[in-house]
Steps between C-alpha positions, in 0.01 A plus 500: 500500500644852397546790739187692388272195509636410852435860613132477378443158662632648837292813478185306401535270808567794735221728366223233466563411869496863610186571298312200636600586866371859479273572797136523404460850656812620312375345171152654535646851572743480205242358262269788582766755421597311178124495377478875582802586285366279214168683519686812458691379212182392327378848493814621314447307191223476219226251557596152378550146607709442813687173543527372860572148651350253733735487815713199547778392745460821717480756218327825570131446499330772287138391572441827688468650150167347451197406706635647814764211518236226529579191295232372287462231225361750258710810459356787300624573150569854625600619846319779678603837361834620632471876459403556147686173394321170485765231557430185302648210665659226291704209625789305341496127421816316451616282202848362509735682236243763413423860612222524763147492371239718675123469550218693660404274796128399536579197726781309650632143468609427855598123442864589482748646746497824295140596425442556115261766383231406240370758250564657152860546368644841485752584228835623654503819301167595668665541828638839588630461858645166647570439863754227551589309814854389578747387764736789477526827317778749438385858551806643298451291194156361505626138487273231633570149647205259460454140599692375183227401259573779255126577441533874558843507319339369184212735528712808539714387207186484292440853610842617400474331164168636403313821479311425828487808716529373851583653840650236742501528887673241726295444818682382822586582872773738599722213609499363142691810368853388423774714343716201396269294268689312237416579132476252220455567124128432503412728805294791404473786761160607625391863468429545872462312838240533761543402866354622824725805503366609157607525134864430409607617155821339375747671271447266196798625323738336751 
């Protein structure tokens, strides 16, 4: 295993454990602040489809964005109005070796460890804002460390290679901010990061 790969394995193990051990009161407080910042960001952009995610493995839970945080099996196509911006919620599904595909959820398949949404498919180019989970983020460069499946990397590569107009936000907790993330050729920086301390805008020319 090369040095970069070993560093990533070590970071993933450390940060997954830290994320899963976060106290419930700390998590709830941080998630409320993160959702507040996301709501603010949603008012800054033209109306359009917003890509979010179903939380997994201790990721920041964004369900406060809709239905007062209550979980239901039937999510609305459109969240309640956030300011003058109606945030349409679309969730990714995973296919090995391909960019993420997104759908508008009308129901959930909860037969697996990671519940999968059921609903009509959304073309990637229809999404204007994408909120992305991760294990670590670099606030200086916008780099992201994920779980290693490459799903978001391929999606962002599709964005970079097409005329898709997309704004990307990493979503995590303050302790996930790291200045020493390794970079590999396929890594594409995110436009901004959101934690409980607010918005972090990297210098993408570094």
